[in-house]
C-alpha positions, -999 to +999 in steps of 0.1 A: +679+251+640+706+278+631+712+259+597+675+261+590+675+299+598+703+304+575+689+285+545+657+301+546+671+336+545+699+329+520+674+317+494+654+350+497+681+373+494+682+393+460+718+393+447+733+423+427+734+403+394+696+397+397+690+435+400+717+447+374+691+454+346+666+471+370+695+492+387+707+503+350+670+511+339+664+529+372+696+552+364+685+555+328+653+570+340+674+595+361+693+602+333+663+611+311+650+633+337+685+652+338+685+654+301+650+669+301+659+696+328+693+706+314+695+743+304+684+752+266+689+781+245+659+805+252+642+778+273+631+758+243+627+721+242+637+704+210+648+672+227+637+635+220+645+612+249+635+575+251+647+544+271+647+514+244+637+479+256+653+447+251+634+439+218+645+475+205+681+469+217+682+435+198+667+452+167+691+481+169+724+457+174+713+436+144+706+467+122+740+481+132+758+449+121+740+450+087+748+487+083+787+482+091+787+461+058+765+482+039+782+516+049+817+500+054+818+513+089+832+485+110+831+503+142+792+500+139+796+460+142+819+465+170+796+489+189+767+465+183+786+438+204+789+464+232+753+472+230+740+435+231+762+431+264+744+465+277+719+466+305+700+495+293+699+520+264+690+558+265+684+576+232+686+615+233+684+634+203+672+669+187+646+681+165+655+709+141+641+743+151+658+775+145+662+801+172+650+828+152+680+850+155+685+880+131+723+874+133+741+843+143+758+824+115+767+795+139+751+769+116+769+783+087+741+803+073+738+842+077+706+838+100+677+817+110+657+828+080+684+816+055+691+784+076+652+778+073+656+773+036+675+743+045+650+725+069+674+694+074+703+714+086+702+716+123+704+750+143+736+753+160+716+757+192+699+723+187+732+706+190+743+727+217+713+719+237+717+684+229+753+684+240+744+700+273+715+674+277+739+644+268+763+660+296+737+662+321+726+626+315+761+609+317+769+629+346+738+611+364+752+578+354+787+587+364+774+596+399+757+563+402+788+544+390+772+530+360+795+527+328+782+544+297+794+555+264+780+580+241+776+565+206+769+581+174+766+547+158+737+537+179+719+570+173+723+570+135+711+535+134+679+543+155+672+571+129+677+549+099+653+524+114+628+552+120+627+548+158+626+586+167+600+610+156+602+622+121+615+658+129+644+643+150+674+648+128+703+641+153+702+611+177+728+597+201+728+565+220+741+560+255+743+524+265+747+516+302+766+486+317+769+474+352+801+449+353+833+445+371+850+460+340+837+487+316+827+471+285+830+503+264+870+506+267+898+483+257+874+468+229 
């Protein structure tokens, strides 16, 4: 009788490895909320935030491998292998929108009017806000003990593929992994 009870209950248990992807995606959603609510210059929201699904992850990784050859950037291929092993992917980027300051110069131009003559150059505050949002997001991942790494290569590839809105000019990828060893180090 006891053996029958044990066999019935063991068969219905969900093991950690069966929930790994869902756990990573749940953490990714919390990361997205943290990025959205992170402090921003003058409270402006210039962020693009997305969770990539399996099909997009595959396409991004395949394109990264192609770009590694085309652009002679071997680390794109290495990062693509990490992405293929990941359980989830968060993309966070910034639109370009100047803060409209009369004096600043952080972007390299005298003021926002001069910067706006160069519409593809980000306002320094766009990148500052993006950095704060990224920091908030990866803090959530760390608080949930989910391994992650901020990757320029993933964001650059996603931009190249047109996966973000057209006014997003800076994009970073944060792949997530739940394994016994962090796959993003010792690579």
